[in-house]
C-alpha positions in Angstrom: 68.5 77.3 -76.9 71.7 76.5 -75.1 75.0 78.2 -74.4 77.9 76.9 -72.4 80.0 79.2 -70.3 83.3 78.2 -68.5 84.0 80.2 -65.4 87.8 80.2 -65.2 90.6 82.1 -63.4 94.0 80.6 -64.0 94.7 80.5 -60.2 93.0 79.3 -57.0 91.5 81.5 -54.4 89.7 84.0 -56.6 86.2 83.0 -55.5 85.5 81.2 -58.8 83.1 78.6 -57.4 81.2 81.1 -55.3 80.9 83.1 -58.6 79.7 80.2 -60.6 76.9 79.4 -58.3 75.9 83.0 -57.9 75.8 83.5 -61.7 73.8 80.3 -62.0 71.2 81.4 -59.4 70.9 84.8 -61.0 70.5 83.4 -64.5 68.0 80.8 -63.2 65.5 83.6 -62.6 65.1 83.7 -66.4 66.7 80.6 -67.9 66.9 76.9 -67.4 70.4 76.6 -65.8 72.7 73.6 -65.2 75.9 74.1 -63.2 78.7 71.5 -63.5 81.7 71.1 -61.3 84.3 70.4 -64.1 87.2 70.6 -61.7 87.6 66.8 -61.4 90.9 67.1 -59.5 90.0 69.7 -56.8 86.3 69.7 -56.6 84.7 72.3 -54.3 81.3 73.1 -55.6 79.5 70.3 -53.7 80.4 72.0 -50.4 79.1 75.3 -51.6 75.8 73.8 -52.7 75.1 71.6 -49.7 75.7 68.4 -51.7 78.7 67.0 -49.7 76.7 63.8 -48.7 75.2 62.8 -52.1 75.8 59.3 -53.3 76.5 59.9 -57.0 78.8 62.6 -58.3 80.5 63.4 -61.6 83.3 61.0 -60.8 80.8 58.1 -60.9 79.7 59.3 -64.4 83.2 59.6 -65.8 84.2 56.0 -65.3 83.9 53.3 -67.9 80.3 52.0 -67.7 79.5 54.7 -65.2 76.2 56.1 -63.9 74.0 58.1 -66.1 74.6 61.8 -65.7 70.9 62.3 -64.6 71.8 60.4 -61.4 74.4 63.0 -60.6 72.3 66.1 -61.4 70.5 67.5 -58.4 67.7 70.2 -58.3 69.0 72.9 -56.0 68.3 76.6 -55.6 66.2 76.8 -58.8 68.8 75.1 -61.0 70.4 71.7 -61.7 73.8 71.1 -60.0 76.2 68.4 -61.0 78.8 68.1 -58.3 82.1 66.3 -58.6 83.5 64.0 -55.9 86.7 64.7 -53.8 88.2 61.2 -53.4 91.6 60.4 -54.9 90.3 57.0 -56.0 87.4 58.7 -57.8 89.8 61.0 -59.6 92.1 58.1 -60.6 89.2 56.1 -62.0 87.6 59.0 -63.9 88.2 59.6 -67.6 88.1 63.3 -68.2 87.4 62.8 -71.9 83.9 61.6 -70.9 83.1 65.1 -69.9 82.4 65.8 -73.5 79.5 63.3 -73.5 78.3 64.6 -70.1 78.1 68.2 -71.3 76.5 67.1 -74.6 73.8 65.2 -72.7 73.1 68.1 -70.3 72.8 70.5 -73.3 69.6 68.9 -74.3 67.8 70.1 -71.2 69.3 73.5 -70.5 69.4 77.1 -71.7 72.6 77.8 -70.0 75.5 75.5 -68.9 78.0 76.9 -66.4 81.2 74.9 -66.1 83.2 75.6 -62.9 86.7 75.1 -64.3 89.9 74.0 -62.6 92.1 76.7 -61.3 95.0 76.0 -63.6 95.7 74.9 -67.2 98.1 72.2 -66.2 96.4 69.1 -67.6 94.1 67.9 -70.4 91.3 67.6 -67.8 91.9 71.2 -66.8 91.8 72.7 -70.2 88.8 70.8 -71.5 86.1 73.1 -70.0 87.7 76.1 -71.6 87.8 74.4 -75.0 84.2 73.1 -74.7 82.7 76.5 -73.7 81.1 78.9 -76.1 82.3 81.8 -74.0 84.6 82.2 -70.9 84.0 84.3 -67.8 87.4 85.2 -66.5 87.4 85.7 -62.7 90.2 88.0 -61.4 91.4 89.5 -58.2 92.7 93.0 -58.6 96.3 92.1 -58.4 99.0 91.9 -61.1 99.7 88.1 -60.6 95.9 87.3 -60.9 95.6 89.4 -64.0 98.6 87.6 -65.5 97.1 84.2 -64.8 93.8 85.4 -66.3 95.5 86.5 -69.4 96.9 83.0 -69.9 93.3 81.7 -69.7 92.1 84.2 -72.3 95.0 83.5 -74.7 94.4 79.8 -74.5 90.6 80.1 -74.9 90.9 82.4 -77.9 93.4 80.0 -79.6 90.8 77.3 -79.5 87.9 79.4 -80.7 86.2 80.1 -77.4 85.1 83.7 -76.9 85.5 85.9 -73.8 82.2 86.8 -72.3 83.9 89.3 -69.9 85.8 89.6 -66.7 84.7 89.6 -63.0 86.7 91.5 -60.5 86.2 89.5 -57.3 87.0 89.9 -53.7 87.7 93.6 -54.2 88.9 95.8 -51.4 89.4 99.5 -51.9 89.9 101.5 -55.1 90.8 99.3 -58.2 90.9 102.1 -60.8 94.6 101.6 -61.7 94.3 97.8 -62.0 91.0 98.1 -63.9 92.7 100.2 -66.5 95.1 97.3 -67.2 92.1 94.9 -67.5 90.3 97.2 -70.0 93.5 97.4 -72.0 94.4 93.7 -72.2 91.1 91.7 -71.9 88.4 91.1 -74.4 84.8 91.6 -73.4 83.4 93.9 -70.8 84.0 94.1 -67.1 80.9 92.3 -66.0 80.9 93.5 -62.4 83.1 94.4 -59.5 82.4 92.1 -56.5 83.4 93.4 -53.1 85.1 91.3 -50.5 82.3 89.8 -48.4 81.9 88.2 -45.1 78.5 87.0 -46.4 80.3 84.9 -49.0 82.4 83.2 -46.4 79.4 82.6 -44.2 77.5 81.1 -47.2 80.3 78.7 -47.9 80.3 77.6 -44.2 76.5 77.1 -44.4 76.7 75.0 -47.5 74.6 77.5 -49.5 75.2 79.7 -52.6 75.7 83.3 -51.7 72.4 84.4 -53.4 70.5 81.9 -51.2 72.3 82.8 -48.0 72.6 86.6 -48.3 70.5 87.7 -51.3 70.5 91.3 -50.3 74.3 91.6 -49.8 76.4 93.9 -51.9 78.2 90.9 -53.4 74.9 89.2 -54.4 73.7 92.4 -56.0 77.0 92.7 -58.0 76.7 89.1 -59.2 73.1 89.8 -60.4 74.6 92.7 -62.4 77.2 90.4 -63.9 74.6 87.8 -64.9 72.4 90.4 -66.6 75.4 91.5 -68.6 76.1 88.0 -69.9 73.0 87.9 -72.2 73.0 84.2 -73.1 72.8 83.4 -76.8 70.2 81.1 -78.5 72.2 78.1 -79.8 70.7 74.9 -81.3 71.0 72.2 -78.6 71.6 69.4 -81.2 74.4 71.4 -82.9 75.9 72.4 -79.6 75.8 68.8 -78.3 77.5 67.4 -81.4 80.3 70.0 -81.1 80.8 68.9 -77.5 80.9 65.2 -78.5 83.5 65.7 -81.2 85.7 68.3 -79.4 89.4 67.5 -79.6 91.1 67.5 -76.2 94.3 69.6 -76.6 97.5 69.6 -74.7 97.9 72.1 -71.9 100.0 75.2 -72.6 
């Protein structure tokens, strides 16, 4: 089985990368999980996963005649993690279209693929993870601008046949009842969880560890486990899924 999820937000600063790794660790308790940093322009996942010093990253795979993706996949925290590099030269040399083949290859050895998506929909490389995914997890902060950006992600995903797995309210402080009513009205899929603002998440990032490894008993970690349980990954045929990835059309950004 395999299902690909894109974790997307439409804006930066929502805690999307923290959430991607947290969902990955929680799902890895039951499934074979691979997490991919698909944000080739503003990579951040390698710092969260303690992989800042690795030699081979996704940038090295996405160049013509590049490294096999297996060389950029690292066993960490009970799952495979494919980090992306941060250098400008690596970004300039990389061909985002090659992400299709990367994801297709990884699909053969995973039950769940999690694609940490770029914060915007401003380029073909940014929209590709949303188009490739079976379902989208939309990460929101409980503010009107963040919800507006999240709606753009939802509309774009649905227009290309990706479904909405649900929304995550992240970095929440105080009562969000009024804002949640707007989310229930405008977003497809359930509210997967409400994640409280957390000093533990900031400390985990500084330590180069996913939240669930650094502070597994924190309130935020507990909420992410709740979200992961609500995702309920589907049983897709890996060969069919891989072929869909390889033949996906890269659309223009909205």
